[in-house]
C-alpha positions in Angstrom: -96.0 -15.2 -91.6 -97.0 -15.8 -87.8 -98.0 -12.4 -87.6 -100.0 -12.7 -90.4 -101.7 -16.1 -89.2 -102.9 -14.6 -85.8 -104.2 -11.5 -87.3 -106.1 -13.6 -90.0 -107.2 -15.8 -87.1 -108.5 -12.8 -85.2 -110.4 -11.3 -88.1 -111.9 -14.8 -88.9 -113.0 -15.0 -85.2 -114.1 -11.1 -84.8 -117.6 -11.4 -86.6 -118.6 -14.6 -84.7 -117.8 -13.2 -81.6 -119.5 -10.1 -82.3 -122.6 -11.4 -83.5 -122.6 -13.7 -80.5 -122.4 -10.6 -78.1 -125.1 -8.8 -80.0 -127.4 -12.1 -79.5 -126.7 -12.4 -75.8 -127.4 -8.6 -75.3 -130.7 -9.0 -77.0 -131.7 -12.2 -75.4 -130.8 -10.7 -72.0 -133.0 -7.6 -72.6 -135.9 -9.8 -73.7 -135.6 -12.0 -70.5 -135.1 -9.0 -68.1 -138.2 -7.2 -69.9 -140.4 -10.5 -69.6 -139.1 -10.7 -65.7 -139.9 -7.1 -65.0 -143.5 -7.6 -67.0 -144.3 -10.6 -64.9 -143.4 -9.0 -61.6 -145.6 -5.9 -62.5 -148.5 -8.0 -63.8 -148.6 -10.0 -60.4 -148.4 -6.7 -58.5 -151.4 -5.3 -60.5 -153.2 -8.7 -60.0 -152.4 -8.6 -56.1 -154.0 -5.0 -55.9 -157.1 -5.8 -57.9 -157.8 -9.0 -55.8 -157.5 -6.9 -52.7 -159.8 -4.3 -54.2 -162.5 -7.0 -55.3 -162.2 -8.4 -51.8 -162.8 -5.0 -50.1 -165.7 -4.3 -52.5 -167.3 -7.8 -51.6 -166.9 -7.2 -47.9 -168.4 -3.9 -48.1 -171.5 -5.3 -49.8 -172.0 -7.7 -47.0 
């Protein structure tokens, strides 16, 4: 009976743990993608501002 109890407990917790891990991986991927996107956007913005300032200085 003791072995059956622990097997039932493991089988009962396995779906919850599995769904939790899947959720964690998905959220981690979303957060990393957002962080990367913000970094790239920031780099592009710096480049565009530098181009704008260079064009502005050339016009003067």
